[in-house]
Structures are given as C-alpha cells and as structure tokens.
C-alpha positions in Angstrom: 1.7 -9.8 14.4 2.3 -9.6 10.6 0.0 -7.4 8.5 -0.2 -7.6 4.7 -0.6 -4.4 2.8 -2.5 -5.1 -0.4 -3.5 -3.3 -3.5 -7.0 -2.0 -2.8 -10.0 -2.2 -5.1 -11.0 1.5 -5.6 -13.8 0.9 -8.1 -16.0 -2.0 -9.2 -14.2 -2.3 -12.5 -10.6 -1.9 -11.2 -8.5 -5.0 -11.9 -5.0 -3.6 -11.2 -3.2 -0.4 -10.3 0.3 1.1 -10.8 2.2 1.7 -7.6 3.3 5.3 -8.3 5.3 6.0 -5.1 6.1 4.7 -1.7 5.5 7.5 0.9 7.0 5.4 3.7 10.1 3.2 3.7 11.2 0.0 5.4 11.6 0.5 9.1 9.3 3.5 9.3 6.6 3.6 12.0 3.1 4.1 10.5 0.0 5.3 12.2 -3.5 4.4 11.1 -4.7 6.9 8.6 -1.2 8.0 7.4 -0.6 7.8 3.7 1.6 4.7 2.8 1.7 4.8 -1.0 0.2 6.3 -4.2 -1.7 4.3 -6.8 -2.6 5.2 -10.3 -5.8 3.7 -11.9 -7.3 4.4 -15.3 -9.1 7.4 -13.8 -7.1 8.9 -10.8 -3.9 8.9 -8.8 -4.7 8.7 -5.1 -3.0 8.0 -1.8 -3.7 4.9 0.2 -3.7 5.1 4.0 -2.6 2.6 6.6 -5.4 0.6 8.1 -3.5 0.0 11.4 -0.6 1.2 13.4 2.7 -0.6 12.8 6.2 -0.7 11.4 6.7 -1.2 7.7 9.2 -4.1 7.6 9.3 -5.2 4.0 8.4 -3.7 0.6 7.4 -6.4 -1.9 6.5 -4.2 -4.9 8.5 -1.4 -6.6 7.4 1.9 -7.8 6.1 1.6 -11.4 4.8 -2.0 -10.9 1.4 -2.7 -12.2 -0.2 -4.9 -9.5 -3.5 -6.8 -9.5 -6.1 -5.9 -6.9 -5.4 -7.9 -3.7 -1.7 -8.4 -4.4 0.5 -8.1 -1.4 2.6 -4.9 -1.7 4.3 -4.8 1.7 4.4 -6.4 5.2 4.0 -4.5 8.4 4.5 -5.5 12.0 1.5 -4.5 14.2 2.2 -2.1 17.0 -0.1 -1.7 20.0 
C-alpha cells in the first residue's frame, strides 16, 4: 500500500516550510517514529518523524525546496 509523506502543518499560521535535509534515502526501511526529514519554518528547524513503518520508494521534493503545507514530499510502501 502506498503512503504519501506530506509537509506537516506545525503551527496554525504555517503556510509552507523549507525541506532542509532528507535523513533517509530511496530504498531505506523506515520505522514509525524515525526521523525522515528536517523542515525549516519561520521560527524553528525540526525533524519530522515517520507516521508508519515502510520503505521510502520515491523522493518528490529536493533539499532547499519551499513546499506548501500538505504537499506530497515522498512516497513510501507500507510494511507490516
């Protein structure tokens, strides 16, 4: 099953965030709670964790991209 990894809304006023760094790459296994990427907002830089177990199959955004909240950044394949 495909899982979309999206830009989270970290505050009520957040409209977009800069993808600072990918902490996992295509083909990597990811466990729920592991850090996937770093996002910079107007106020902070923070790590975003995986919401489910899976394999990161495709990165759709590059480091340095300013992405709107809800934009799909990557695709994962769910793993039991």
